[in-house]
C-alpha positions as CSV (number, residue, x, y, z in Angstrom):
1,M,19.8,127.0,184.7
2,S,19.0,125.1,181.6
3,S,20.3,126.1,178.1
4,R,16.7,126.9,177.3
5,E,16.5,129.4,180.1
6,S,19.8,131.0,179.1
7,N,18.5,131.4,175.6
8,R,15.6,133.4,176.9
9,T,17.8,135.7,179.0
10,A,19.0,138.6,177.1
11,L,22.5,139.7,177.9
12,P,23.1,143.4,178.6
13,E,25.0,145.2,176.0
14,L,28.6,143.9,175.5
15,D,31.5,145.7,173.9
16,R,33.4,144.2,171.0
17,D,35.6,142.2,173.4
18,G,32.6,140.7,175.3
19,Y,32.8,142.9,178.4
20,L,29.7,144.5,179.8
21,V,29.3,148.1,178.7
22,D,27.4,148.9,182.0
23,A,28.8,147.1,185.0
24,Q,25.6,147.9,186.9
25,K,23.7,145.5,184.6
26,W,25.6,142.5,186.0
27,T,23.8,139.6,187.7
28,R,24.9,136.1,188.7
29,E,22.8,134.8,185.7
30,V,24.8,137.1,183.3
31,A,28.0,135.6,184.8
32,E,26.7,132.1,184.2
33,I,25.8,132.9,180.6
34,L,29.2,134.6,179.8
35,S,31.1,131.7,181.3
36,R,29.2,129.0,179.3
37,R,30.6,130.5,176.2
38,E,34.0,129.2,177.2
39,M,33.6,126.7,180.0
40,T,31.4,123.6,179.6
41,Q,31.5,122.6,183.3
42,G,29.9,125.8,184.6
43,L,31.1,127.9,187.6
44,S,32.3,126.2,190.7
45,E,32.3,127.4,194.3
46,D,36.0,128.6,193.8
47,H,35.0,130.5,190.6
48,W,32.3,132.2,192.6
49,R,34.7,133.1,195.4
50,V,36.9,134.9,192.9
51,I,34.0,136.6,191.0
52,D,32.3,137.7,194.2
53,F,35.6,139.2,195.5
54,L,36.2,141.0,192.2
55,R,32.6,142.4,192.3
56,Q,33.0,143.6,195.9
57,Y,36.4,145.2,195.2
58,Y,35.2,146.9,192.0
59,L,32.1,148.3,193.6
60,E,34.1,149.8,196.4
61,Y,37.2,151.1,194.4
62,E,36.1,151.2,190.8
63,A,39.2,149.2,189.9
64,A,40.4,145.6,189.7
65,P,42.4,144.4,192.7
66,P,46.0,143.4,192.4
67,V,46.4,139.7,191.5
68,R,48.2,138.8,194.7
69,M,45.6,140.5,196.8
70,L,42.9,138.5,194.9
71,A,44.8,135.3,195.6
72,R,45.3,136.1,199.3
73,Q,41.7,137.2,199.9
74,T,40.2,134.2,198.2
75,G,42.6,131.7,199.7
76,L,43.6,130.5,196.3
77,S,47.1,130.2,194.9
78,L,48.2,131.9,191.7
79,R,48.3,128.4,190.2
80,D,44.7,127.8,191.3
81,L,43.6,131.1,189.6
82,K,45.3,130.0,186.4
83,R,43.6,126.6,186.5
84,L,40.2,128.2,187.2
85,F,40.5,130.8,184.5
86,P,42.9,129.4,181.8
87,N,42.2,132.3,179.4
88,G,43.5,134.7,182.1
89,L,41.9,136.7,184.8
90,A,40.8,139.6,182.5
91,R,39.4,137.4,179.8
92,G,37.7,135.1,182.3
93,A,37.2,136.2,185.9
94,C,36.9,139.9,185.4
95,R,34.6,139.6,182.4
96,Y,32.4,137.1,184.2
97,A,32.3,139.5,187.2
98,G,31.1,142.3,184.9
99,L,34.2,144.6,185.3
100,P,34.5,147.0,182.4
101,M,37.6,146.6,180.2
102,R,38.9,150.0,181.2
103,V,39.8,148.9,184.7
104,L,41.8,145.8,183.7
105,T,45.2,147.3,182.7
106,R,47.0,145.2,185.3
107,Y,45.5,141.9,184.4
108,P,47.0,139.5,181.8
């Protein structure tokens, strides 16, 4: 998606910390736009593996998964997760996945 396209796409309502107010408004395009605010290289296949697992888990349990489960289920190490999301899983992965702030009490 070009920067011109992302400028035309209106983001759903965000809270003061940049998280979606309504997790049902999430789309892959929203994730791309949110990530571009902090990452210049865009989302890789590994990023999407994490984001997709977070979405799936959240939609089933209305919670964020434990970090070790996330690593195990995605096949990524904790070091890999830190490299992919240097601002932390809550500020990066969970926000890009559209999880609301209220479910992120376990994430740094």
